[in-house]
N, C-alpha and C positions, 0 to 999 in steps of 0.2 A: 744271497753272498753280500757280504761285509761292504766299508766304501773302500777298505785295500784293493784294488784290483794287479796282481803280479800275474803276468804271463811264466810260463815257463822259463824263458832266458830272460827274461827282466831279473827273475827270479837270482838264481843263477849268479847276473853282472851284480848284483844287488851283495851278495852274497862274497864277491867275488873283491868286489874294494870292500867291503867289511874285516879278507883278510889279509890283501892285503893295506891295511893302515897306512897309513903315509908316504904310501908308493904308488898308490892306484892311477896309475895313467896311462890312455889307449890301447900303449902298448906292452905294456906291465900285465892289463889287465885279459888283455889277448893270447899272450906265453900260461900267464897259469888258467885261467880253463881249458889251452891244450890242454897244459899235463895232466891235470886235475881228473879231466875227466874224457882225457884223448877226443875231442872233437874236434872239426876245424870249427874257426867262427871269421866271418869273413870283416875286415876291418867294415865294410856298411851297416852288415846288420846291425854291428855292436855299438859304433854311432849315432844308432836309428834309433838303440836300448842307452846310450848313453843321455844322449838330449833328451826322449822322454820323457826318462825317467831324473830329470832333471826340472822338466818342467811340470812335470808330477807335485815337483815336492821333494820328491825324495835323496834326491844327490843334490852339492852345489859343487862350483869347482871354480879351479881358480885358476892361475895363467902361474908357471912355475920362472925358476931366471931363464933370457936365454942362452941359447952353446951356440959357438960354432961351428959343430956336429953333426948339428936339426937345420943348419943351415937359417939362426940366429933363428927360426920359433923356437915361443919356449915352452913348455907341455903341458899343461892340461891334465889339475892333480883335481880327484871325484873325494869326499866326502861321504856315509849318509847322518842325510837331515834325521834331525830326532823323529816328522814324520815318517822318514823311511828308516825309521828304527822301529817306530807299531807299524809299518806291512809285513819289512820280512817277521817281525812274529804274531801277526794275523796268520800269514802263511803259514810260519811253521805250526802253530797250535790249529789252524783248519786243518792244514798234513796229517797231525798222528790224530782228529779225532777221527779222521778219517780210517787213518790202520787200526784203533782202538777199534771201530764199530764191524771189524770184516770179524764174522766168525769163522776160527779157528778151524775149524772141519775145511776152509775155500782156503787157506796156505800149507793144508799139509798137500805132501810131497803126491802122487799118482803112479800107486806099481803097471808096470810097463804093461804102456796090452789097454789099461782106464783110459775114457772117455773125461 
């Protein structure tokens, strides 16, 4: 494998940060994943992934304004870095190459009763 390594959930988080461009913070990322993928996301798993991706240099975060709604705590907004963009592009390229390498006969539907 190359220098960019993303797990499935990390890739989903990265892509979701991109989708939410400018409005990607914990709750919005969680909701977007749950709606788009019909998949429950735990806050702990998401926070761990965000922290790992930031440590790898794939995401950058900054604090937003404090609000009374959040008890004075600011939201932490995430953006994709250039290295992060390269990582998701690499992941996409590898997946496409693997899909392209599958013989067409492998993906043809089998008739009922066949193995």
